[in-house]
C-alpha positions, 0 to 999 in steps of 0.5 A: 509889043509893050516897052518899059514906057508901059510899066506903071509905077505909083504910090499906093493908098494905105488901104491897097497896101493892106490888101497886098500883104496877102500876096506871095513874096519874092526876093532877089539879091543884087543881080542882072537878068533877062525877063519876059512877062508871059502874063500881067504882074503887079507888085508892091516893093518892100525893100531894095532898088531895081532898074528895068530896061527894054530888051532889046535895049532902047535906052529907056528904063524905069527905076523903083524901090520901097513903097512903090506899086509897079504894074508890068504888062504881058509880053514885056521883054526886059532886063532886071538890074537889081542894085539893092537886094529886093523883096516884093509882094506880087500878083500875076494874072 
């Protein structure tokens, strides 16, 4: 079973950022919610700040914000804590 240690956060190249602009946008207000990835998801963070932790809690977490490219593995069970309103481009596969 994947954990937040399997979440990849990188700074993408300018060429990649142009490609992400064709992806849909999701936005969310400050909140905390459980989430389970039933497929892989890549996202590019436009605004905000999020900390994702394992569910059940293992004490591990990952935080990301504007300019970050984030890859989530399929079957990850986690808690999203949105500390600043977030907008992201996303692609599920």
